[in-house]
VOLOPA-268395 format. One record per residue (C-alpha): x, y, z; residue number from 1. Coordinates in steps of 0.5 Angstrom, whole numbers, plus 500, padded with zeros to 3 digits. Example, Ala and Ser with C-alpha at 12.3 -4.5 7.8 and 13.67 -1.06 7.14 Angstrom:
! residues 2
+-----+-----+-----+-----+
:   X :   Y :   Z :  nr :
+-----+-----+-----+-----+
: 525 : 491 : 516 :   1 :
: 527 : 498 : 514 :   2 :
+-----+-----+-----+-----+
This chain:
! residues 171
+-----+-----+-----+-----+
:   X :   Y :   Z :  nr :
+-----+-----+-----+-----+
: 549 : 582 : 502 :   1 :
: 543 : 579 : 507 :   2 :
: 538 : 584 : 510 :   3 :
: 540 : 582 : 518 :   4 :
: 536 : 585 : 524 :   5 :
: 537 : 582 : 531 :   6 :
: 530 : 584 : 533 :   7 :
: 524 : 580 : 533 :   8 :
: 519 : 586 : 532 :   9 :
: 523 : 589 : 527 :  10 :
: 524 : 582 : 523 :  11 :
: 516 : 581 : 524 :  12 :
: 515 : 588 : 521 :  13 :
: 519 : 587 : 515 :  14 :
: 517 : 581 : 513 :  15 :
: 509 : 583 : 514 :  16 :
: 507 : 579 : 520 :  17 :
: 506 : 579 : 527 :  18 :
: 511 : 578 : 532 :  19 :
: 507 : 573 : 535 :  20 :
: 507 : 569 : 529 :  21 :
: 514 : 570 : 528 :  22 :
: 515 : 567 : 535 :  23 :
: 510 : 561 : 534 :  24 :
: 514 : 560 : 527 :  25 :
: 521 : 560 : 531 :  26 :
: 518 : 555 : 536 :  27 :
: 515 : 550 : 531 :  28 :
: 522 : 550 : 528 :  29 :
: 519 : 553 : 521 :  30 :
: 524 : 558 : 521 :  31 :
: 531 : 559 : 525 :  32 :
: 535 : 565 : 527 :  33 :
: 542 : 566 : 524 :  34 :
: 548 : 563 : 528 :  35 :
: 549 : 570 : 531 :  36 :
: 542 : 570 : 533 :  37 :
: 540 : 575 : 528 :  38 :
: 534 : 574 : 523 :  39 :
: 536 : 574 : 515 :  40 :
: 529 : 577 : 513 :  41 :
: 530 : 574 : 506 :  42 :
: 531 : 567 : 508 :  43 :
: 526 : 568 : 514 :  44 :
: 521 : 570 : 509 :  45 :
: 522 : 565 : 504 :  46 :
: 522 : 559 : 509 :  47 :
: 515 : 562 : 512 :  48 :
: 512 : 562 : 505 :  49 :
: 515 : 555 : 503 :  50 :
: 511 : 552 : 510 :  51 :
: 505 : 557 : 510 :  52 :
: 498 : 554 : 510 :  53 :
: 495 : 558 : 503 :  54 :
: 489 : 558 : 507 :  55 :
: 491 : 562 : 513 :  56 :
: 497 : 566 : 512 :  57 :
: 497 : 572 : 508 :  58 :
: 504 : 571 : 506 :  59 :
: 502 : 565 : 502 :  60 :
: 496 : 568 : 499 :  61 :
: 499 : 571 : 493 :  62 :
: 505 : 568 : 492 :  63 :
: 503 : 562 : 488 :  64 :
: 504 : 556 : 493 :  65 :
: 502 : 550 : 488 :  66 :
: 510 : 548 : 489 :  67 :
: 511 : 549 : 496 :  68 :
: 512 : 543 : 501 :  69 :
: 506 : 545 : 505 :  70 :
: 502 : 545 : 498 :  71 :
: 505 : 539 : 496 :  72 :
: 503 : 536 : 503 :  73 :
: 496 : 538 : 503 :  74 :
: 495 : 535 : 496 :  75 :
: 498 : 528 : 498 :  76 :
: 494 : 528 : 504 :  77 :
: 488 : 529 : 500 :  78 :
: 490 : 524 : 495 :  79 :
: 491 : 519 : 501 :  80 :
: 484 : 521 : 504 :  81 :
: 481 : 519 : 497 :  82 :
: 485 : 513 : 497 :  83 :
: 482 : 511 : 504 :  84 :
: 475 : 512 : 502 :  85 :
: 476 : 508 : 496 :  86 :
: 478 : 502 : 499 :  87 :
: 473 : 503 : 505 :  88 :
: 468 : 503 : 499 :  89 :
: 471 : 497 : 495 :  90 :
: 471 : 493 : 502 :  91 :
: 464 : 495 : 504 :  92 :
: 461 : 493 : 497 :  93 :
: 465 : 486 : 498 :  94 :
: 470 : 488 : 492 :  95 :
: 476 : 487 : 497 :  96 :
: 476 : 482 : 502 :  97 :
: 481 : 480 : 508 :  98 :
: 487 : 476 : 506 :  99 :
: 486 : 471 : 511 : 100 :
: 478 : 470 : 508 : 101 :
: 481 : 470 : 501 : 102 :
: 486 : 464 : 503 : 103 :
: 481 : 460 : 506 : 104 :
: 476 : 461 : 500 : 105 :
: 482 : 459 : 496 : 106 :
: 484 : 453 : 500 : 107 :
: 477 : 450 : 500 : 108 :
: 476 : 451 : 492 : 109 :
: 483 : 448 : 492 : 110 :
: 481 : 442 : 496 : 111 :
: 475 : 441 : 493 : 112 :
: 478 : 440 : 486 : 113 :
: 483 : 436 : 489 : 114 :
: 478 : 431 : 492 : 115 :
: 474 : 431 : 486 : 116 :
: 480 : 429 : 481 : 117 :
: 483 : 424 : 486 : 118 :
: 476 : 420 : 486 : 119 :
: 475 : 421 : 479 : 120 :
: 479 : 414 : 477 : 121 :
: 475 : 410 : 482 : 122 :
: 468 : 413 : 479 : 123 :
: 470 : 412 : 471 : 124 :
: 475 : 406 : 471 : 125 :
: 470 : 401 : 470 : 126 :
: 467 : 404 : 465 : 127 :
: 473 : 406 : 461 : 128 :
: 476 : 399 : 462 : 129 :
: 469 : 396 : 459 : 130 :
: 470 : 400 : 453 : 131 :
: 477 : 398 : 452 : 132 :
: 477 : 391 : 454 : 133 :
: 482 : 392 : 460 : 134 :
: 483 : 390 : 467 : 135 :
: 479 : 395 : 471 : 136 :
: 484 : 395 : 477 : 137 :
: 490 : 396 : 473 : 138 :
: 486 : 402 : 469 : 139 :
: 484 : 405 : 476 : 140 :
: 491 : 404 : 478 : 141 :
: 494 : 408 : 472 : 142 :
: 489 : 413 : 472 : 143 :
: 491 : 415 : 480 : 144 :
: 498 : 415 : 478 : 145 :
: 497 : 420 : 473 : 146 :
: 492 : 424 : 477 : 147 :
: 497 : 424 : 483 : 148 :
: 503 : 426 : 478 : 149 :
: 499 : 432 : 475 : 150 :
: 497 : 434 : 482 : 151 :
: 504 : 434 : 485 : 152 :
: 506 : 438 : 479 : 153 :
: 500 : 443 : 480 : 154 :
: 502 : 444 : 487 : 155 :
: 510 : 445 : 485 : 156 :
: 507 : 450 : 480 : 157 :
: 503 : 454 : 485 : 158 :
: 507 : 454 : 491 : 159 :
: 514 : 454 : 489 : 160 :
: 519 : 452 : 495 : 161 :
: 521 : 458 : 499 : 162 :
: 514 : 462 : 498 : 163 :
: 508 : 459 : 501 : 164 :
: 512 : 455 : 506 : 165 :
: 515 : 448 : 506 : 166 :
: 510 : 443 : 504 : 167 :
: 514 : 437 : 507 : 168 :
: 513 : 440 : 514 : 169 :
: 506 : 442 : 513 : 170 :
: 501 : 437 : 517 : 171 :
+-----+-----+-----+-----+
């Protein structure tokens, strides 16, 4: 049978806290009265221990609160704070960069490589044609066709349809 009392003062005394602490916990929603308005002492004590700050509450001091929701929340807050500091340090050391900066850098590298590949047939077609004894213009045309196919295939592989925007409508 649950131990019930209608009095704030009596409930606080039985739990081992001040009446003010009991009222504050009720006001903040950490604990609640029974539907009939009385306090269930065991249930209220258990709820106070679960939600207590181990460093401030006499209830939580020796209760082994490592598994309480409050203790888990404190650990999670600490972990998030550490992760935020690590990310900030990585960003300061330039191990992290903004996504837009990375996209600009990748676009610049990609366009430089594309331009180098597109200009390569015009630079080497005469030399290769002389070695093979074929028409330089025909060789340049064939090389350009294969380079264009290679670049189209690479573009399809790195930017499949639906992921990075529609290439057909990009300017």
